[in-house]
C-alpha positions in Angstrom: -109.3 -22.0 168.7 -110.2 -18.4 168.1 -110.5 -16.6 164.9 -107.8 -14.1 165.7 -104.4 -14.5 164.1 -101.6 -15.6 166.5 -99.6 -12.4 165.8 -100.1 -8.8 164.7 -98.8 -7.8 161.4 -97.9 -4.3 162.5 -97.1 -4.6 166.2 -95.7 -1.0 166.6 -99.0 0.5 165.2 -101.2 -1.9 167.2 -100.3 -0.4 170.5 -100.6 3.2 171.5 -97.6 5.4 171.1 -95.7 5.7 174.3 -95.8 9.1 176.1 -92.9 11.2 175.0 -90.8 12.8 177.7 -90.6 16.4 176.6 -88.0 17.1 179.3 -85.4 15.2 177.3 -83.8 16.3 174.1 -84.8 13.0 172.4 -88.4 13.6 173.5 -88.5 17.1 172.2 -86.9 16.0 168.9 -89.4 13.2 168.5 -92.3 15.6 169.2 -91.0 18.1 166.7 -90.7 15.5 164.0 -94.3 14.4 164.6 -95.6 17.9 164.6 -93.8 18.9 161.4 -95.0 15.7 159.6 -98.6 16.4 160.6 -98.2 20.1 159.5 -97.0 18.8 156.1 -100.2 16.8 155.9 -98.4 13.4 155.7 -99.2 10.1 157.4 -96.4 8.0 158.9 -96.6 5.7 155.8 -96.5 8.6 153.3 -93.5 10.3 155.1 -91.6 7.0 155.2 -92.2 6.3 151.5 -90.9 9.8 150.6 -87.9 9.6 152.9 -87.0 6.1 151.7 -87.4 4.2 155.0 -89.9 1.8 156.5 -93.0 3.2 158.3 -91.7 1.6 161.5 -88.6 3.7 161.3 -90.6 7.0 161.2 -92.7 5.7 164.0 -89.6 4.9 166.1 -88.3 8.5 165.4 -91.5 10.0 166.6 -91.6 7.7 169.6 -88.1 8.7 170.7 -86.9 5.1 170.3 -84.4 6.1 167.5 -83.0 9.2 165.9 -82.8 9.7 162.1 -79.5 9.1 160.4 -77.9 12.6 159.9 -77.8 11.9 156.1 -81.6 11.7 156.1 -82.1 15.2 157.7 -81.9 17.1 154.4 -84.6 14.9 152.8 -86.8 15.0 155.9 -86.5 18.8 156.0 -87.5 19.0 152.3 -90.6 16.9 152.6 -91.6 18.4 156.0 -91.3 21.9 154.3 -88.6 23.2 156.6 -86.0 25.6 155.1 -82.9 24.1 156.7 -82.1 20.7 158.2 -81.1 22.4 161.5 -84.7 23.7 161.8 -85.8 20.1 162.4 -84.0 20.3 165.8 -85.9 21.4 168.8 -85.2 24.8 170.3 -83.3 24.6 173.5 
């Protein structure tokens, strides 16, 4: 028996983030959310706490695995210091 636990407590954070496909809308949106969060000086955990979601949810948004609920966009734009919720969306 090894000394390592049989499971990882935070599996999403234990492996590297998947490469985001910037050719897709989902990929560009995920990239934009990550860049805006970092510009706001927030960690994934801090952003999640302020938005009112789990850290894994923010991680999934930034990995293009999920999109935020539209009702969360005003709160996200507020904490990411963006004037309007529509400014969270990537330019096409």
